[in-house]
N, C-alpha and C positions, 0 to 999 in steps of 0.2 A: 707439880709440874714434874714429868717422869726425867730420869737422868738423861735420856738422850735428847729431850728437849732443852734441858739446861745447858746440856753441853754445846747443842747448836745456837743457842741462843749467844752464848758467850762467843763462840768462832764467828758469829756475824758480827757481832758487836766490836770485837776486835779487830776484825777485818775492816770495818770500817772506820774505826778509830786510826788505825794504820793508815789506810788510804787518805783520811783527811790529811794526818800528820804529814804524808808524803805532799801535799800540795804547797806545804809551806818549807819543807827539806827542798825539794826541787821544782820551783813554782816555772822557772824557764821550759823545762820539758813538758808541762801541761799547757804552757800560753802556746809553744810552738804547734800543738795538736788544737788548738780552738779553731772552728770554722770561720771562714773569711767574714762570713752575716752577722757573726754576733760582734757586740759593742764590748770595750772595756774588757779584755782578755784578761789581762793581769788580775783586775777587780774580781772577775768571774771566779778565777781560779782560785782564790783566795776565799770568796763566798762561799765556793762549793766545798772546800774544803772544813769550813767551818761547820756547815752543816752534815757534814759526813761524820764529823767528830761528836757532834751534838744528838746526832742519830745512832749513833754508837753506843755513848755513854747512855744516852735515856734508853737504850733497849735493855740496857742492864741494870736500870732500876724499877723494881717492880711497880710503881706507880705511875711511873711515865711509860713502861713497855709498849704499850697498845697506840698511844700518839708518835710513838717514836718510829713504831714499824710503818704505820701510814707515813708519816715524813720520810723515811728511808724509799718507800713506794714510790712517793710524788717525787723525789729525787731521781731516782732511778728513771721515771718515765721522761723528768724536764731533760735529762741528758742524752735521751736516746736518740735524738734527732741529730746529734751532734757525732755520736758514735756511727750513724748511718751515712752521714756523710764521709765519714773519714773510710768507710768500708767503700762507698761508691768512688770515692777519689784518691785511691792508693797512690796515686803517683804524687799526690802533695804530700805523702809521709812515706818516703822511701826508707827511713831508717825503720819502722815497722813492717815486718811482713805481712802482706795481704791476706794469710792465714790467721794471723792473730786479729785483724781489724776484723775481718767477717766472724769470727769464732766469740767476739767480743757481744755480739748482738743477740744470740742464744743465751749467753752466759746471762745478760741483764735478765732476761725472763727467768731463770734459775734465781738470781737473788731476789727478783719481785716476789715470786712465790716462797722462797725461804722468809723474806719478811713478813709476808702475808699471813705465815704459819703464827706469827706473833701479834697478830689483832683480834685473835679471839681470846678469852680467858679462859 
């Protein structure tokens, strides 16, 4: 693995671990941004946090890099509808600038591509 790939893998892993831990530090923030059509808001926040942490850590363990990368891709695809809902209903999230809500959508494509990079040995 090149130095660049190793640095990028660690950056992505740490990013997801930090994001997942944040679900436990500030769950109320995430509960507030859950779309109304989803059930069990608090539980979903915690579950997604666990999978972000597991994916980030798994990415850093060579034996689990490929399945963890696929898991992170699945997670990003799974949360995309909620992010799209937020962008389409900015009035429901007045504390978050609309540009941020819309900017998250292409960012998810970047994160998916970044994780996909590690699905290949």
